[in-house]
N, C-alpha and C positions, 0 to 999 in steps of 0.2 A: 595621516597615519593613524591607525587604530591604536587605542589605549589597551594594552594587554595586561593591566593591573587589575581591572574589574571583570566579573563574571557576567556574561550576558545572560539574560533571561529569555526563554523561548516558551511561549504559550499558545496552544491551539484552543479556539473556543470549543465548546461542547459539540458533539456529534449531531449532524442534521439528521432528518427522519431516515434518510437512506445513509446511514453511517458507514465508515470505513470497513468495519467488520462485516457488515452484511454484503457490501459490494466485494470485499476480497472472497468471501465465500462463494458468491455467485460465479464471480470471474474464474476462480479456481475450478469450479464444476464445469463451466462452459469449456475452459482450456483442456480439461481432462477428457471430456466427451469428444473434443475434435482430435485427441491423440497427441497433444503438445504436452511437454513437461511444464507444468503450471509454475513451479518454483523459477526455473530459468526465465520463463517468459515474463513473469511479474517483476523479477529483478531487473531484467532488461528495460521494461517500461520505467520502473522507478529511477534507475540510474541515467536513462538517456531522455526520458519524457516522450518518446516516439510512441504513439498509440498503436502503430502496426505490430507491436510485440503482442498486442492483445487480439484475440479473434472477435469478429463481429457477431459470432454465433451467439444467440440469445440475449443480443444487445449488450454483451460485456464490455466491448470497446467504449461505447457510450456512457455506460454506468461508471467506468473507472475513470473516464475523463472528467467527471462532475466532482470527483473528490481530489483534493490537493495531494500531490505526491508526499509531502511532509506529513499529511494525516495518515496516509498509508503506512509509511516508515513508523510513525508513533505507534499505530495499531500493532504492527508486527512485533515491535520491541516490547511493548506492554504485554502482549500475550506470551511471548518468550520469557520475560522475567517472571511472570505469574506461574508459569509451568515449570520453569527450571528448578531442579534440585541442587541446591548449592553445596558444594563439596567442602 
C-alpha cells in the first residue's frame, strides 16, 4: 500500500530538440488544416494514448508519438499558468 503521508515528486527532463511546445504547435496546425477540432483531438490522444486521434497529415501523428504524454500535459499546463490572469 502506498504511503499517503509524503508528497511525490514529478520531474520531466529538459525538452528535446523537438520539444513538446513545437510538436503541439505543428499538430494543432495539421489538425486545423484537416478540419478537425484540435483541442478535442489532442485531449482525446492525451487521455487515451490512442494515436488515431491525431491526423497523419504533415507527419503530425508520428511527431506527437515521439513526445511523452506527460510532457504534453506539462507544456499545456505551464502555458496556461503563464497566460492566466489570476483573479
